gemmi code that builds the backbone of each chain (N, CA, C; Angstrom):
import gemmi

chains = {
    "A": [
        ("MET", (-16.668, 9.178, 15.535), (-15.898, 10.301, 15.030), (-16.684, 11.054, 13.955)),
        ("ALA", (-17.947, 10.768, 13.827), (-18.733, 11.418, 12.781), (-18.888, 12.898, 13.100)),
        ("THR", (-18.692, 13.699, 12.087), (-18.893, 15.119, 12.292), (-20.382, 15.405, 12.324)),
        ("THR", (-20.759, 16.474, 12.991), (-22.188, 16.795, 13.080), (-22.576, 17.866, 12.070)),
        ("LEU", (-21.596, 18.311, 11.306), (-21.875, 19.326, 10.282), (-22.784, 18.740, 9.207)),
        ("PRO", (-23.962, 19.284, 9.016), (-24.799, 18.757, 7.935), (-24.141, 19.017, 6.591)),
        ("LEU", (-24.156, 18.029, 5.734), (-23.500, 18.154, 4.434), (-24.028, 19.354, 3.657)),
        ("THR", (-25.304, 19.637, 3.802), (-25.904, 20.713, 3.010), (-25.365, 22.088, 3.391)),
        ("ASP", (-24.748, 22.188, 4.565), (-24.204, 23.481, 4.968), (-22.917, 23.851, 4.241)),
        ("VAL", (-22.209, 22.852, 3.747), (-20.866, 23.140, 3.250), (-20.790, 23.161, 1.729)),
        ("SER", (-21.821, 22.764, 1.074), (-21.718, 22.655, -0.380), (-23.025, 23.107, -1.026)),
        ("PRO", (-23.354, 24.374, -0.842), (-24.652, 24.847, -1.307), (-24.834, 24.755, -2.822)),
        ("ALA", (-23.704, 24.725, -3.557), (-23.822, 24.735, -5.017), (-23.806, 23.328, -5.605)),
        ("ARG", (-23.884, 22.317, -4.760), (-23.820, 20.944, -5.283), (-25.002, 20.675, -6.230)),
        ("PRO", (-24.741, 19.969, -7.281), (-25.738, 19.813, -8.341), (-26.769, 18.731, -8.026)),
        ("ASP", (-27.549, 18.956, -6.985), (-28.572, 17.969, -6.645), (-29.527, 17.737, -7.807)),
        ("GLU", (-29.748, 18.827, -8.549), (-30.725, 18.725, -9.626), (-30.283, 17.743, -10.722)),
        ("ALA", (-28.970, 17.495, -10.782), (-28.474, 16.600, -11.826), (-28.783, 15.138, -11.503)),
        ("GLY", (-29.035, 14.861, -10.257), (-29.399, 13.504, -9.874), (-28.209, 12.588, -9.694)),
        ("ALA", (-27.120, 12.844, -10.437), (-25.999, 11.912, -10.399), (-25.056, 12.194, -9.244)),
        ("CYS", (-25.058, 13.425, -8.758), (-24.110, 13.785, -7.710), (-24.598, 13.286, -6.357)),
        ("CYS", (-23.691, 13.380, -5.406), (-24.075, 13.185, -4.011), (-24.665, 11.816, -3.755)),
        ("SER", (-24.003, 10.795, -4.281), (-24.444, 9.443, -3.960), (-24.270, 9.237, -2.458)),
        ("PRO", (-25.165, 8.490, -1.833), (-25.102, 8.351, -0.378), (-23.928, 7.481, 0.064)),
        ("LEU", (-23.517, 7.705, 1.303), (-22.521, 6.821, 1.911), (-23.185, 5.483, 2.199)),
        ("VAL", (-22.559, 4.399, 1.787), (-23.152, 3.084, 2.037), (-22.392, 2.326, 3.126)),
        ("ARG", (-21.277, 2.873, 3.512), (-20.573, 2.307, 4.671), (-19.746, 3.407, 5.288)),
        ("GLU", (-19.155, 3.100, 6.433), (-18.359, 4.113, 7.109), (-16.949, 4.144, 6.524)),
        ("ALA", (-16.450, 5.333, 6.277), (-15.072, 5.461, 5.803), (-14.120, 5.248, 6.986)),
        ("ALA", (-12.866, 4.971, 6.660), (-11.849, 4.854, 7.705), (-11.814, 6.160, 8.499)),
        ("ASP", (-11.842, 6.058, 9.833), (-11.807, 7.285, 10.630), (-10.396, 7.884, 10.588)),
        ("PRO", (-10.235, 9.126, 11.018), (-8.931, 9.788, 10.891), (-7.789, 9.029, 11.571)),
        ("GLU", (-8.062, 8.400, 12.702), (-6.988, 7.650, 13.379), (-6.559, 6.445, 12.548)),
        ("THR", (-7.535, 5.738, 11.996), (-7.210, 4.593, 11.143), (-6.447, 5.059, 9.909)),
        ("ALA", (-6.850, 6.205, 9.377), (-6.173, 6.740, 8.187), (-4.705, 7.032, 8.477)),
        ("VAL", (-4.434, 7.572, 9.654), (-3.045, 7.860, 10.030), (-2.249, 6.557, 10.114)),
        ("GLU", (-2.868, 5.559, 10.700), (-2.200, 4.265, 10.872), (-1.951, 3.598, 9.515)),
        ("LEU", (-2.963, 3.624, 8.651), (-2.808, 3.046, 7.314), (-1.733, 3.776, 6.518)),
        ("ALA", (-1.741, 5.096, 6.600), (-0.755, 5.880, 5.856), (0.662, 5.528, 6.311)),
        ("ARG", (0.807, 5.254, 7.592), (2.117, 4.882, 8.129), (2.603, 3.576, 7.481)),
        ("VAL", (1.694, 2.623, 7.344), (2.062, 1.339, 6.740), (2.389, 1.520, 5.259)),
        ("PHE", (1.542, 2.276, 4.552), (1.811, 2.505, 3.126), (3.128, 3.253, 2.932)),
        ("LYS", (3.406, 4.178, 3.834), (4.662, 4.934, 3.732), (5.863, 3.992, 3.849)),
        ("ALA", (5.728, 2.979, 4.702), (6.816, 1.997, 4.831), (7.063, 1.293, 3.503)),
        ("LEU", (6.028, 1.194, 2.681), (6.169, 0.535, 1.377), (6.492, 1.527, 0.260)),
        ("GLY", (6.552, 2.794, 0.596), (6.804, 3.817, -0.412), (8.271, 3.984, -0.728)),
        ("ASP", (8.983, 2.900, -0.757), (10.426, 2.915, -0.994), (10.800, 1.676, -1.800)),
        ("PRO", (11.461, 1.860, -2.956), (11.749, 0.716, -3.833), (12.548, -0.408, -3.157)),
        ("THR", (13.492, -0.048, -2.288), (14.276, -1.095, -1.619), (13.387, -1.955, -0.728)),
        ("ARG", (12.475, -1.309, -0.014), (11.615, -2.090, 0.883), (10.610, -2.931, 0.099)),
        ("VAL", (10.161, -2.400, -1.028), (9.283, -3.197, -1.885), (10.034, -4.433, -2.382)),
        ("ARG", (11.283, -4.229, -2.826), (12.092, -5.350, -3.302), (12.292, -6.383, -2.193)),
        ("LEU", (12.631, -5.907, -0.993), (12.883, -6.835, 0.108), (11.642, -7.672, 0.419)),
        ("LEU", (10.498, -7.003, 0.524), (9.267, -7.741, 0.821), (8.977, -8.746, -0.287)),
        ("SER", (9.212, -8.337, -1.514), (8.936, -9.206, -2.641), (9.888, -10.405, -2.676)),
        ("VAL", (11.152, -10.154, -2.386), (12.140, -11.241, -2.380), (11.807, -12.241, -1.270)),
        ("ILE", (11.421, -11.726, -0.106), (11.054, -12.625, 0.999), (9.832, -13.458, 0.598)),
        ("ALA", (8.850, -12.804, 0.001), (7.634, -13.519, -0.400), (7.932, -14.569, -1.459)),
        ("ALA", (8.997, -14.343, -2.225), (9.339, -15.282, -3.306), (10.090, -16.499, -2.798)),
        ("HIS", (10.567, -16.451, -1.549), (11.249, -17.608, -0.987), (10.234, -18.656, -0.542)),
        ("GLU", (10.703, -19.886, -0.534), (9.851, -20.988, -0.081), (9.324, -20.700, 1.328)),
        ("GLY", (8.031, -20.845, 1.486), (7.434, -20.609, 2.795), (7.271, -19.133, 3.124)),
        ("GLY", (7.574, -18.249, 2.163), (7.432, -16.814, 2.424), (8.353, -16.331, 3.525)),
        ("GLU", (9.506, -16.965, 3.622), (10.453, -16.632, 4.698), (11.881, -16.631, 4.154)),
        ("ALA", (12.694, -15.707, 4.641), (14.082, -15.665, 4.193), (14.982, -15.218, 5.331)),
        ("CYS", (16.206, -15.721, 5.265), (17.251, -15.315, 6.208), (17.800, -13.966, 5.753)),
        ("VAL", (18.140, -13.137, 6.724), (18.711, -11.834, 6.367), (19.957, -12.022, 5.498)),
        ("CYS", (20.623, -13.159, 5.669), (21.841, -13.418, 4.892), (21.543, -13.634, 3.420)),
        ("ASP", (20.282, -13.881, 3.096), (19.893, -14.049, 1.691), (19.373, -12.760, 1.068)),
        ("LEU", (19.326, -11.697, 1.843), (18.636, -10.495, 1.356), (19.568, -9.361, 0.960)),
        ("THR", (20.824, -9.454, 1.331), (21.744, -8.368, 0.996), (22.074, -8.353, -0.490)),
        ("GLU", (22.316, -9.544, -1.033), (22.736, -9.619, -2.439), (21.649, -9.132, -3.412)),
        ("PRO", (20.385, -9.535, -3.237), (19.385, -9.085, -4.226), (19.223, -7.572, -4.291)),
        ("VAL", (19.433, -6.875, -3.166), (19.251, -5.422, -3.204), (20.576, -4.671, -3.289)),
        ("GLY", (21.693, -5.411, -3.180), (22.999, -4.777, -3.345), (23.337, -3.765, -2.271)),
        ("LEU", (22.891, -4.043, -1.045), (23.173, -3.125, 0.063), (23.811, -3.890, 1.210)),
        ("SER", (24.421, -3.137, 2.122), (25.071, -3.767, 3.264), (24.035, -4.363, 4.211)),
        ("GLN", (24.481, -5.313, 5.019), (23.537, -5.937, 5.950), (22.939, -4.941, 6.951)),
        ("PRO", (23.713, -4.001, 7.508), (23.089, -3.018, 8.412), (21.995, -2.198, 7.723)),
        ("THR", (22.241, -1.819, 6.477), (21.221, -1.047, 5.748), (19.991, -1.900, 5.488)),
        ("VAL", (20.228, -3.140, 5.080), (19.103, -4.051, 4.844), (18.323, -4.266, 6.143)),
        ("SER", (19.042, -4.451, 7.242), (18.370, -4.674, 8.529), (17.538, -3.464, 8.925)),
        ("HIS", (18.016, -2.279, 8.619), (17.255, -1.059, 8.906), (15.932, -1.062, 8.133)),
        ("HIS", (16.006, -1.362, 6.842), (14.787, -1.395, 6.035), (13.828, -2.481, 6.537)),
        ("LEU", (14.411, -3.625, 6.907), (13.565, -4.724, 7.393), (12.873, -4.331, 8.699)),
        ("ARG", (13.576, -3.591, 9.532), (12.978, -3.165, 10.802), (11.754, -2.277, 10.560)),
        ("LEU", (11.855, -1.406, 9.566), (10.710, -0.537, 9.249), (9.508, -1.362, 8.775)),
        ("LEU", (9.789, -2.436, 8.036), (8.696, -3.294, 7.560), (8.095, -4.104, 8.705)),
        ("VAL", (8.943, -4.496, 9.659), (8.438, -5.189, 10.858), (7.589, -4.226, 11.682)),
        ("ASP", (8.095, -3.002, 11.885), (7.346, -2.000, 12.661), (5.987, -1.708, 12.022)),
        ("ALA", (5.931, -1.806, 10.704), (4.679, -1.528, 9.998), (3.730, -2.729, 10.019)),
        ("GLY", (4.199, -3.842, 10.589), (3.329, -5.014, 10.694), (3.268, -5.856, 9.432)),
        ("LEU", (4.193, -5.606, 8.505), (4.174, -6.338, 7.237), (5.054, -7.583, 7.274)),
        ("LEU", (6.087, -7.530, 8.095), (6.985, -8.675, 8.240), (7.047, -9.092, 9.702)),
        ("ALA", (7.296, -10.390, 9.920), (7.603, -10.879, 11.264), (9.077, -11.271, 11.290)),
        ("ARG", (9.711, -11.074, 12.422), (11.138, -11.366, 12.562), (11.327, -12.447, 13.613)),
        ("GLU", (12.170, -13.407, 13.303), (12.472, -14.440, 14.287), (13.977, -14.674, 14.303)),
        ("GLN", (14.553, -14.611, 15.484), (15.982, -14.857, 15.621), (16.202, -16.349, 15.826)),
        ("ARG", (17.077, -16.939, 15.003), (17.437, -18.348, 15.207), (18.948, -18.425, 15.194)),
        ("GLY", (19.505, -18.639, 16.382), (20.952, -18.633, 16.482), (21.469, -17.264, 16.089)),
        ("LYS", (22.450, -17.216, 15.209), (23.033, -15.918, 14.861), (22.275, -15.191, 13.755)),
        ("TRP", (21.312, -15.859, 13.127), (20.634, -15.237, 11.995), (19.195, -14.841, 12.311)),
        ("ALA", (18.804, -13.758, 11.714), (17.401, -13.332, 11.807), (16.673, -13.776, 10.555)),
        ("TYR", (15.473, -14.297, 10.752), (14.629, -14.730, 9.635), (13.419, -13.817, 9.560)),
        ("TYR", (13.051, -13.481, 8.349), (11.918, -12.579, 8.142), (10.857, -13.288, 7.307)),
        ("SER", (9.626, -13.148, 7.741), (8.529, -13.759, 6.978), (7.424, -12.733, 6.752)),
        ("VAL", (6.736, -12.911, 5.643), (5.620, -12.021, 5.313), (4.450, -12.367, 6.245)),
        ("VAL", (3.893, -11.354, 6.897), (2.732, -11.582, 7.768), (1.535, -11.929, 6.879)),
        ("PRO", (0.973, -13.120, 7.058), (-0.114, -13.531, 6.154), (-1.294, -12.559, 6.216)),
        ("GLY", (-1.747, -12.180, 5.057), (-2.946, -11.343, 4.994), (-2.739, -9.885, 5.328)),
        ("ALA", (-1.508, -9.485, 5.641), (-1.291, -8.085, 6.062), (-1.704, -7.110, 4.956)),
        ("LEU", (-1.319, -7.421, 3.730), (-1.669, -6.519, 2.629), (-3.164, -6.546, 2.337)),
        ("ASP", (-3.749, -7.732, 2.416), (-5.190, -7.829, 2.181), (-5.947, -7.004, 3.216)),
        ("ARG", (-5.492, -7.065, 4.460), (-6.162, -6.308, 5.520), (-6.078, -4.818, 5.256)),
        ("LEU", (-4.923, -4.375, 4.759), (-4.771, -2.952, 4.423), (-5.843, -2.519, 3.435)),
        ("GLY", (-5.954, -3.300, 2.369), (-6.927, -2.975, 1.339), (-8.341, -2.991, 1.886)),
        ("ALA", (-8.630, -3.953, 2.748), (-9.974, -4.081, 3.307), (-10.293, -2.889, 4.221)),
        ("LEU", (-9.319, -2.504, 5.034), (-9.534, -1.357, 5.917), (-9.754, -0.092, 5.099)),
        ("LEU", (-9.032, -0.017, 3.994), (-9.078, 1.184, 3.181), (-10.400, 1.319, 2.439)),
        ("THR", (-10.859, 0.228, 1.894), (-12.055, 0.311, 1.055), (-13.304, -0.180, 1.763)),
        ("GLY", (-13.147, -0.565, 3.037), (-14.321, -0.928, 3.815), (-14.846, -2.318, 3.532)),
        ("ALA", (-14.112, -3.092, 2.733), (-14.594, -4.436, 2.386), (-14.740, -5.318, 3.617)),
        ("ALA", (-13.942, -5.015, 4.647), (-14.013, -5.836, 5.861), (-14.896, -5.186, 6.917)),
        ("GLY", (-15.326, -3.963, 6.649), (-16.028, -3.233, 7.688), (-17.510, -3.388, 7.614)),
    ],
    "B": [
        ("MET", (16.766, -9.802, -15.553), (17.440, -8.936, -14.588), (18.170, -9.746, -13.514)),
        ("ALA", (18.298, -11.061, -13.700), (18.942, -11.870, -12.663), (20.432, -11.548, -12.622)),
        ("THR", (20.951, -11.392, -11.418), (22.374, -11.152, -11.290), (23.104, -12.474, -11.488)),
        ("THR", (24.338, -12.372, -11.920), (25.092, -13.601, -12.130), (26.018, -13.900, -10.961)),
        ("LEU", (25.977, -13.035, -9.948), (26.811, -13.264, -8.770), (26.353, -14.530, -8.038)),
        ("PRO", (27.204, -15.534, -7.923), (26.755, -16.710, -7.164), (26.503, -16.309, -5.706)),
        ("LEU", (25.412, -16.803, -5.156), (25.056, -16.441, -3.784), (26.176, -16.764, -2.811)),
        ("THR", (26.893, -17.852, -3.071), (27.923, -18.274, -2.128), (29.081, -17.285, -2.038)),
        ("ASP", (29.196, -16.400, -3.026), (30.280, -15.421, -2.980), (30.030, -14.319, -1.967)),
        ("VAL", (28.783, -14.067, -1.669), (28.491, -12.879, -0.865), (28.163, -13.200, 0.580)),
        ("SER", (28.013, -14.443, 0.894), (27.588, -14.761, 2.246), (28.276, -16.037, 2.723)),
        ("PRO", (29.596, -15.994, 2.842), (30.336, -17.219, 3.126), (29.990, -17.827, 4.486)),
        ("ALA", (29.476, -16.984, 5.390), (29.218, -17.499, 6.734), (27.776, -17.968, 6.909)),
        ("ARG", (27.038, -18.047, 5.807), (25.631, -18.455, 5.937), (25.515, -19.855, 6.534)),
        ("PRO", (24.549, -20.064, 7.387), (24.476, -21.317, 8.156), (23.842, -22.449, 7.372)),
        ("ASP", (24.486, -22.841, 6.292), (23.945, -23.942, 5.508), (23.813, -25.205, 6.353)),
        ("GLU", (24.754, -25.328, 7.280), (24.765, -26.548, 8.089), (23.516, -26.681, 8.964)),
        ("ALA", (22.867, -25.553, 9.217), (21.682, -25.613, 10.080), (20.466, -26.172, 9.332)),
        ("GLY", (20.511, -26.148, 8.018), (19.413, -26.732, 7.253), (18.243, -25.790, 7.092)),
        ("ALA", (18.036, -24.902, 8.046), (16.841, -24.058, 8.012), (17.044, -22.825, 7.144)),
        ("CYS", (18.285, -22.422, 6.971), (18.546, -21.184, 6.242), (18.479, -21.437, 4.738)),
        ("CYS", (18.487, -20.320, 4.022), (18.669, -20.371, 2.586), (17.600, -21.202, 1.892)),
        ("SER", (16.351, -20.950, 2.269), (15.260, -21.613, 1.569), (15.281, -21.138, 0.122)),
        ("PRO", (14.961, -22.019, -0.817), (15.063, -21.637, -2.228), (13.992, -20.629, -2.633)),
        ("LEU", (14.277, -19.911, -3.686), (13.280, -19.034, -4.310), (12.264, -19.919, -5.021)),
        ("VAL", (10.998, -19.696, -4.779), (9.985, -20.515, -5.442), (9.246, -19.730, -6.528)),
        ("ARG", (9.501, -18.444, -6.582), (8.971, -17.640, -7.691), (9.884, -16.437, -7.865)),
        ("GLU", (9.613, -15.694, -8.904), (10.444, -14.534, -9.169), (9.969, -13.340, -8.342)),
        ("ALA", (10.902, -12.650, -7.737), (10.543, -11.430, -7.009), (10.290, -10.311, -8.006)),
        ("ALA", (9.608, -9.273, -7.531), (9.393, -8.093, -8.376), (10.748, -7.552, -8.817)),
        ("ASP", (10.907, -7.275, -10.104), (12.182, -6.745, -10.559), (12.315, -5.280, -10.130)),
        ("PRO", (13.529, -4.742, -10.211), (13.753, -3.372, -9.713), (12.821, -2.329, -10.329)),
        ("GLU", (12.507, -2.466, -11.613), (11.619, -1.479, -12.244), (10.207, -1.570, -11.657)),
        ("THR", (9.731, -2.781, -11.481), (8.408, -2.964, -10.875), (8.408, -2.427, -9.447)),
        ("ALA", (9.503, -2.656, -8.731), (9.596, -2.178, -7.350), (9.499, -0.658, -7.289)),
        ("VAL", (10.144, 0.013, -8.228), (10.084, 1.482, -8.273), (8.641, 1.934, -8.524)),
        ("GLU", (7.981, 1.245, -9.431), (6.600, 1.604, -9.774), (5.652, 1.341, -8.600)),
        ("LEU", (5.825, 0.187, -7.959), (4.986, -0.133, -6.805), (5.214, 0.869, -5.673)),
        ("ALA", (6.477, 1.199, -5.438), (6.792, 2.139, -4.354), (6.131, 3.493, -4.603)),
        ("ARG", (6.058, 3.872, -5.862), (5.432, 5.145, -6.215), (3.940, 5.130, -5.845)),
        ("VAL", (3.295, 4.012, -6.100), (1.870, 3.901, -5.765), (1.679, 3.896, -4.247)),
        ("PHE", (2.505, 3.119, -3.572), (2.385, 3.077, -2.104), (2.669, 4.454, -1.492)),
        ("LYS", (3.620, 5.149, -2.083), (3.947, 6.482, -1.569), (2.737, 7.413, -1.686)),
        ("ALA", (1.987, 7.257, -2.757), (0.776, 8.071, -2.921), (-0.201, 7.814, -1.779)),
        ("LEU", (-0.142, 6.622, -1.219), (-1.041, 6.276, -0.112), (-0.406, 6.548, 1.249)),
        ("GLY", (0.831, 7.001, 1.246), (1.528, 7.243, 2.505), (1.199, 8.590, 3.115)),
        ("ASP", (-0.036, 8.990, 3.010), (-0.474, 10.294, 3.501), (-1.907, 10.145, 4.039)),
        ("PRO", (-2.125, 10.535, 5.305), (-3.438, 10.308, 5.919), (-4.599, 10.952, 5.154)),
        ("THR", (-4.381, 12.127, 4.576), (-5.471, 12.774, 3.832), (-5.851, 11.944, 2.614)),
        ("ARG", (-4.864, 11.425, 1.910), (-5.183, 10.635, 0.707), (-5.824, 9.298, 1.076)),
        ("VAL", (-5.391, 8.724, 2.193), (-6.054, 7.502, 2.662), (-7.521, 7.792, 2.972)),
        ("ARG", (-7.762, 8.914, 3.661), (-9.141, 9.291, 3.998), (-9.965, 9.499, 2.726)),
        ("LEU", (-9.402, 10.209, 1.773), (-10.143, 10.486, 0.535), (-10.508, 9.191, -0.189)),
        ("LEU", (-9.537, 8.305, -0.332), (-9.814, 7.040, -1.016), (-10.880, 6.256, -0.261)),
        ("SER", (-10.776, 6.280, 1.051), (-11.722, 5.539, 1.877), (-13.126, 6.138, 1.794)),
        ("VAL", (-13.200, 7.461, 1.803), (-14.513, 8.124, 1.712), (-15.156, 7.842, 0.353)),
        ("ILE", (-14.361, 7.881, -0.701), (-14.896, 7.571, -2.027), (-15.401, 6.130, -2.073)),
        ("ALA", (-14.594, 5.213, -1.531), (-14.991, 3.800, -1.533), (-16.254, 3.570, -0.716)),
        ("ALA", (-16.495, 4.444, 0.264), (-17.664, 4.277, 1.134), (-18.941, 4.807, 0.490)),
        ("HIS", (-18.801, 5.553, -0.588), (-19.984, 6.052, -1.287), (-20.591, 4.958, -2.160)),
        ("GLU", (-21.877, 5.087, -2.364), (-22.596, 4.128, -3.216), (-21.908, 4.041, -4.592)),
        ("GLY", (-21.637, 2.834, -5.018), (-21.002, 2.635, -6.309), (-19.510, 2.919, -6.306)),
        ("GLY", (-18.941, 3.193, -5.112), (-17.511, 3.488, -5.042), (-17.129, 4.730, -5.809)),
        ("GLU", (-18.041, 5.697, -5.836), (-17.816, 6.916, -6.616), (-18.336, 8.127, -5.843)),
        ("ALA", (-17.600, 9.230, -5.934), (-18.054, 10.442, -5.250), (-17.698, 11.674, -6.069)),
        ("CYS", (-18.528, 12.692, -5.895), (-18.280, 13.996, -6.505), (-17.252, 14.730, -5.650)),
        ("VAL", (-16.384, 15.488, -6.314), (-15.396, 16.245, -5.544), (-16.096, 17.164, -4.548)),
        ("CYS", (-17.320, 17.558, -4.867), (-18.062, 18.458, -3.970), (-18.455, 17.765, -2.667)),
        ("ASP", (-18.364, 16.429, -2.646), (-18.671, 15.678, -1.421), (-17.422, 15.343, -0.613)),
        ("LEU", (-16.272, 15.763, -1.109), (-15.033, 15.290, -0.492), (-14.308, 16.346, 0.332)),
        ("THR", (-14.702, 17.599, 0.176), (-13.997, 18.646, 0.929), (-14.360, 18.587, 2.414)),
        ("GLU", (-15.626, 18.389, 2.705), (-16.074, 18.422, 4.092), (-15.473, 17.281, 4.933)),
        ("PRO", (-15.454, 16.045, 4.447), (-14.925, 14.971, 5.300), (-13.462, 15.171, 5.707)),
        ("VAL", (-12.676, 15.830, 4.841), (-11.269, 16.000, 5.203), (-10.970, 17.411, 5.706)),
        ("GLY", (-11.960, 18.296, 5.625), (-11.786, 19.636, 6.183), (-10.743, 20.472, 5.460)),
        ("LEU", (-10.656, 20.283, 4.144), (-9.665, 21.035, 3.358), (-10.360, 21.734, 2.193)),
        ("SER", (-9.675, 22.708, 1.611), (-10.253, 23.449, 0.490), (-10.338, 22.563, -0.750)),
        ("GLN", (-11.199, 22.951, -1.675), (-11.341, 22.125, -2.876), (-10.054, 22.056, -3.702)),
        ("PRO", (-9.287, 23.156, -3.851), (-8.020, 23.019, -4.599), (-7.064, 22.018, -3.941)),
        ("THR", (-7.007, 22.046, -2.608), (-6.118, 21.105, -1.911), (-6.610, 19.674, -2.101)),
        ("VAL", (-7.904, 19.491, -1.971), (-8.473, 18.156, -2.164), (-8.220, 17.683, -3.596)),
        ("SER", (-8.396, 18.584, -4.555), (-8.176, 18.208, -5.961), (-6.728, 17.813, -6.208)),
        ("HIS", (-5.816, 18.487, -5.535), (-4.393, 18.140, -5.648), (-4.146, 16.710, -5.165)),
        ("HIS", (-4.691, 16.396, -3.983), (-4.513, 15.040, -3.445), (-5.168, 14.005, -4.360)),
        ("LEU", (-6.330, 14.338, -4.884), (-7.030, 13.405, -5.773), (-6.224, 13.160, -7.047)),
        ("ARG", (-5.589, 14.210, -7.534), (-4.786, 14.062, -8.753), (-3.653, 13.066, -8.525)),
        ("LEU", (-3.029, 13.141, -7.346), (-1.943, 12.196, -7.048), (-2.458, 10.753, -7.020)),
        ("LEU", (-3.675, 10.572, -6.510), (-4.252, 9.222, -6.465), (-4.633, 8.738, -7.871)),
        ("VAL", (-5.064, 9.672, -8.710), (-5.355, 9.313, -10.109), (-4.051, 8.936, -10.818)),
        ("ASP", (-3.015, 9.766, -10.629), (-1.716, 9.485, -11.256), (-1.169, 8.127, -10.832)),
        ("ALA", (-1.472, 7.742, -9.609), (-0.982, 6.455, -9.089), (-1.825, 5.286, -9.579)),
        ("GLY", (-2.903, 5.585, -10.308), (-3.738, 4.514, -10.844), (-4.746, 3.953, -9.855)),
        ("LEU", (-4.938, 4.658, -8.745), (-5.857, 4.148, -7.715), (-7.275, 4.684, -7.895)),
        ("LEU", (-7.379, 5.866, -8.471), (-8.688, 6.468, -8.723), (-8.825, 6.770, -10.205)),
        ("ALA", (-10.070, 6.744, -10.672), (-10.379, 7.233, -12.008), (-11.174, 8.524, -11.864)),
        ("ARG", (-10.975, 9.438, -12.787), (-11.638, 10.741, -12.733), (-12.506, 10.914, -13.962)),
        ("GLU", (-13.715, 11.391, -13.731), (-14.600, 11.665, -14.864), (-15.266, 13.019, -14.657)),
        ("GLN", (-15.154, 13.864, -15.674), (-15.779, 15.182, -15.603), (-17.214, 15.073, -16.113)),
        ("ARG", (-18.157, 15.550, -15.307), (-19.553, 15.587, -15.777), (-20.081, 16.975, -15.498)),
        ("GLY", (-20.225, 17.758, -16.581), (-20.637, 19.143, -16.388), (-19.574, 19.868, -15.591)),
        ("LYS", (-19.980, 20.587, -14.570), (-18.993, 21.370, -13.828), (-18.288, 20.568, -12.735)),
        ("TRP", (-18.736, 19.342, -12.485), (-18.148, 18.583, -11.383), (-17.296, 17.419, -11.857)),
        ("ALA", (-16.265, 17.151, -11.092), (-15.440, 15.971, -11.336), (-15.881, 14.867, -10.377)),
        ("TYR", (-15.985, 13.667, -10.910), (-16.344, 12.500, -10.103), (-15.145, 11.566, -10.046)),
        ("TYR", (-14.942, 11.015, -8.880), (-13.805, 10.120, -8.670), (-14.322, 8.754, -8.239)),
        ("SER", (-13.746, 7.720, -8.837), (-14.146, 6.365, -8.448), (-12.899, 5.518, -8.198)),
        ("VAL", (-13.067, 4.558, -7.299), (-11.976, 3.654, -6.987), (-11.790, 2.703, -8.162)),
        ("VAL", (-10.555, 2.573, -8.646), (-10.281, 1.633, -9.739), (-10.416, 0.213, -9.194)),
        ("PRO", (-11.348, -0.558, -9.742), (-11.588, -1.897, -9.182), (-10.327, -2.754, -9.217)),
        ("GLY", (-10.038, -3.380, -8.104), (-8.917, -4.320, -8.054), (-7.542, -3.697, -7.984)),
        ("ALA", (-7.461, -2.351, -7.970), (-6.136, -1.714, -7.995), (-5.303, -2.120, -6.780)),
        ("LEU", (-5.924, -2.124, -5.616), (-5.181, -2.497, -4.407), (-4.827, -3.978, -4.405)),
        ("ASP", (-5.751, -4.812, -4.868), (-5.468, -6.242, -4.929), (-4.287, -6.514, -5.852)),
        ("ARG", (-4.270, -5.791, -6.968), (-3.171, -5.991, -7.922), (-1.831, -5.625, -7.307)),
        ("LEU", (-1.839, -4.534, -6.515), (-0.609, -4.134, -5.830), (-0.077, -5.274, -4.985)),
        ("GLY", (-0.969, -5.816, -4.173), (-0.563, -6.905, -3.279), (-0.078, -8.104, -4.062)),
        ("ALA", (-0.752, -8.399, -5.174), (-0.372, -9.554, -5.975), (0.999, -9.355, -6.621)),
        ("LEU", (1.234, -8.149, -7.134), (2.538, -7.864, -7.740), (3.646, -7.965, -6.691)),
        ("LEU", (3.307, -7.523, -5.494), (4.304, -7.476, -4.427), (4.673, -8.866, -3.933)),
        ("THR", (3.686, -9.696, -3.751), (3.954, -10.993, -3.132), (3.977, -12.127, -4.147)),
        ("GLY", (3.787, -11.764, -5.436), (3.936, -12.782, -6.461), (2.727, -13.681, -6.624)),
        ("ALA", (1.636, -13.356, -5.912), (0.452, -14.225, -5.983), (-0.103, -14.277, -7.403)),
        ("ALA", (0.143, -13.207, -8.161), (-0.383, -13.186, -9.525), (0.684, -13.614, -10.535)),
        ("GLY", (1.922, -13.742, -10.047), (3.007, -14.007, -10.976), (3.297, -15.464, -11.151)),
    ],
}
model = gemmi.Model(1)
for chain_id, residues in chains.items():
    chain = gemmi.Chain(chain_id)
    for i, (resn, *xyz) in enumerate(residues, 1):
        res = gemmi.Residue()
        res.name, res.seqid = resn, gemmi.SeqId(i, " ")
        for name, pos in zip(("N", "CA", "C"), xyz):
            atom = gemmi.Atom()
            atom.name, atom.element = name, gemmi.Element(name[0])
            atom.pos, atom.b_iso = gemmi.Position(*pos), 0.0
            res.add_atom(atom)
        chain.add_residue(res)
    model.add_chain(chain)
structure = gemmi.Structure()
structure.add_model(model)
structure.setup_entities()
């Protein structure tokens, strides 16, 4: 996805003479498709209720909690909580498992670390 | 900030008898104020252009780039790019330093790791 536009064509006034500007790229940045995907995941976390839910689940033993334990900490109805949880599952941050009548949610191990790595190229 | 509502008051049908539900809290979840703050930072990243900008900066040598190097990768005007960069600075993800006529942006070391730690309690 690399553009073929030479950098020198777009920034003729760049202060090359200063020496400090224009440090070279040392790795590849996230491509536009990856950026869209990452932004989608971060957007799922851009809501205080969802941050609280993920945090409460992570604070439970084993990083897992029953939906029945999640309504009280956020003070919302179970349908509303389930809606928020679904967005976190869709974003790949939580896993959902149905056991009998209850749904259990667990934090996907390493999901947040992977986000950071994709973003800053630490894994690339 | 702990509520005094006994858990048993809000979820009378919880499947205690199954043994698997209602795992205990093993650490404190992010409190509501922290959740609001974290959500604000994640929201700043909930935009593909800002993800690209952060990623491009991180891909530069030393994790730092001149604003003059950032317009071309995202294909936007410098005022628009500066606006997005300001939001990332406000969120604590980037640091900005003016040198002569150019502004340089660098990734705040550990900012993303700290987010994850605050969220999942790994640092708490």
